[in-house]
N, C-alpha and C positions, 0 to 999 in steps of 0.2 A: 386352899383351892383357888385357881386363877379365876378372875372375874371374866364376864362375857360382855363384849362391847358390840353393839349393833351399829353399823354404818350404812349409808345409802342416801339417795336423793331425798329432798324434802317431800313429805307426804307419802313415802313408800310404805309407811306403817310401822316404823321403828318403835315409836312410843307404845302403840297398841300391842304389838308383838312383845315388846320388852316387858310390859306389865304382865301379860299372860305368861311369859316365860319365867319371870321372877316368881310369880305365884306358883307355877308348876314345879319349880325347883326349890321353893322355900328360900329364895334370895331376895334381898332388898333391891328395889328398882329405883334407878336414878335417871332422870332426863337431864342432859347437860344444860340445855337452854333454861329449864326450870331452876336448876342449881344456880346458874348465873343470875337469874332474876331474883332469887332469894338473897344471894350474897350482895347484890348491888342495888336492891330495892327499886329496880326499873325493869320494864319489859324489854325484851331483845329488840323489837322494832324501835323503841324509844332510844336505846343505846345507839343503834344504827343511825337514826335520824339526827341525834344530838352530837355524837362523837365521830361518826363515819365508820366505814367498814374496817379500815386498818386498825383503829383503836379497838373495835369489837373483836377482831381476830386475835389481837394480843391478849385481851381479857379471856377470850375463849380458850386460848392455849394454856394460860396460867391456871384457869379453873379445871381444865381437862387434867393437867398434871396433879392437881389437888385431889379430885374425885377419883381418878383412876388408881390412886394408891389405896383406896378402900379395898378390903378383901371380900371375896365371895359375893359380889353384887352383879346385877345386870345393868348395863349403862347404855343409854341411847344417845347418840351424838347428833348434832345438827348436820344438815346435808353437806355443808362446806368444811366441817371440822377436819376430815382426813386429808383435805387438799391443800392445807396451809402448813408452813413451817415443816417440822419433821413429825407431825402428828401421827401419820399412819405408821411410821417406823416405831415410834414410841408405843402406840397402842398394841402393835404386834409383839412387842417385848413384854408388856405388863398384863396382857389379857388375851383371851381367845376372841379374835375378831370375826364377825359374821356380816357379810354384805347382803343386805336385803335388796335383791336385784329385781327391778321392775322396768317395764317398757315405758316409753314416753306416753303412750295411750293410757296405760294403767295409772301412771302418775297424774295425768290430767283428770282422769275419772276421780281419783282420790282428792285432788285439789278442788274439784267442783263441789264436793260435799264437806270439805274441811271448814272448820269455823275459825281457824287461826288467821291472824293478820300476817301477811307475807310481804315484807317491804320490796323484795325484788320483783314482785308480780303485779304490783299496783297498776291499775288502769289498762291492762292488756286485754285485747279481745280474745275470744277462744282460739282463733287462728294464731295470733301473736303469742299467746300463752304456749300453745303446742310447739311452735317454732323455737321459742325461748327454752322450754324444757328440753326438747330434743338436742339443741345445740349445747346447752350447759351440761346435760347428762353425758354427751360425747366427750366434753372437756374433762369431766370429773371421773369418768369411768376408769381411766388408768390407775387412779388412786384407789378407788373402790375395789378393783380387781386384785389388789395386793392383800386383801383380807385373807385370813387363813381358811375361811369357810364361805361358800357362796350358796345362797338359797334363792332360787327363782320364785317369784310370787305372781299371782294374778290379782285382780281386784279383791280387796279384803272387805267385803260388804256383809259378812255374817260371821257368827261365832264359830261355826264349823270350819270355815276357811282359815280363821285365825288359829284355831286348834291344830289344824293340819300343818301350818307353818311352824308352830311351836314343836310339834312332833318331829318335823324334818330337821329342825335345828338340834334337837336332843339327839337324834340319830347321828347327825354329822359330828357332833361333839362327843358322841359315845357316852351320853349321860342317861 
């Protein structure tokens, strides 16, 4: 059975939804960033800081090709993953791709409650953050929209909303 890959902007809820979807379908869940961190024994922000974005994107591509070969999993990718190299084409070949689509307002709401360190967002005011997210989302959206399935979400701030998104994905995938 083909794996399911969740793509979308940072903090859209890919990891949260991916865990819930994996559990609902009885599939193992992988987060690509976590996979990279396990393999390289460094956090993604550390790789960015020490090696630069270009080196990180190369590592990310190689690890994507490794983990995407696993069967019957749910995979959550980093926000930039589909936008580099031929990653989106590759993902569409080896898995069912699902774009977790959110507005810049929703993403900023999620970022405000996120605990993760986000190198691209360091030191930005709320206004600068919103402008950055909106601009980068517009740049990345053409890649995200190439997913085989698109699920619009609102703020994921309770279990029922997460469950509703999982149900929508299952319906879209006919699972």
